[in-house]
N, C-alpha and C positions, 0 to 999 in steps of 0.2 A: 503494500499499499503506501502510497505518495500523498502527503498533505501540503495542501499551498495555501501561504497567508499572503493576501493582498493589503496594500496598506496605499494611502497616498490621495484616495479619490475628493471631492469637496465642489463646492461651488467657486466658479472663477468669472470674471468678466469676459466677454469677446478679445479676442488679442493677448490673453494673457497665459501662463504655462503652469502647468501642473506636471508632478512628476510620480508616476505610480512604481509598487516595487512591489515582487512577489518571491516569496522565500518558500522554496521546497525543502521537505523533510520526509524522512522514513526510508523505505527502498529504493533510493536515488540509484538509476544507472549510470554507468561513467560516460556513455552517448546517450544522448537525447535532445528532443527539440524543446523548445519552449518559446511563448510570446502571450499575446494578448488579441482577443477577439472580443468585439463588442454587439450590444444589441440594444438597439432605440426600441421604443412602444411601437406595437403594431409593424415591427419590421422583424425579418431574419437576422439572426446572428453573422456579423461577418468578420473577415480578416482585417485586423489592425497590423498587427508583425509578429514574425517569427524569428528565431536563431538558433541557428544548429549548435553542436557543441564545437564545431572547427570555427564559428564566428560569422557563418554567410547567413545574411537577412535577407527578408521576403516583406515587402509593404505593401499594404491596400493601395490602391490608386488614389484614393480620397485623403489620405495622410502622407504621401512622398513630398520630401521637402520640407515637413513641420515637425515630424515625430522622429525620435531617434531612440533605439533599442539596443540595448547591450545586458552582457551577463558577466557575472563574478562565478566562476566555475568552482573558486574556492570556499565560496558561501552559499553555492546553489541559490544564487537570486539574480534574477532578471528586472531591468529598471527601463521603463518607458517615460522618456522625456518628451514631452508634448509642448509644443510652442506654438504661437498663433494660433489660439486656439479658437475655433467658430462655433455659433449655436448647434450646428448640425453634428458637432462632434458629441453632444450631450446623450450620453447612453448609461447602461451599466458595462461596466469591464471587467471581462473574464481574463485571468490568466489560465494558462492553457499548458499541459504537460505531456508529452508523447515519447514514447521508448520501445524498441522492438526486444523481446525477449529470447529471440531466436525462434519464437512459434507463433506468437501474435503482437501486434501494435497495442502498447497500454495507453490508454489515454486519461488523463486526469484533468477537473476542471477546479478552478477556485470556486467560493461564494460569490463573488462578484463584488466590485465597488462603483458606487454611482459616481459619475462625472457630470456636473452641470455647467454649461456655458449659458451664460445670461446677464444681461445688464440690469 
C-alpha cells in the first residue's frame, strides 16, 4: 500500500501562485511515475502534469508554461509550482502514483486538495 498526503491548496487571486506538495509513504517502488490530475465541477478528471523517476515530465496543454512539476526522490515528494493562475484552474487537485510490480500497474490517489482562483 502507498499513502499520499497532499498539501498547499487554497484560495488565490488570478495571476497569483501556489505550490502543491504530495508526500508518498508505505511500500514505495524505486521506479514510479507521480504527478497531479485535477477535476473541476461537472468536468472529467484531467492531466495536470506527471514526472517519471528519471525526471521526464508531461504537462497538460492548459498548464504548459505556467506550472512546473518537480520531485525529490530522497523524500518521495512531488511538488507542483503553479504560476499565473487563472479562474479556470479552479478544481480539486489529486496526487497520483503509478508503479509496475512486474505483474500489474499499481495506481494510488491522494484525497484531493482544493485550489480556488478568484478575485
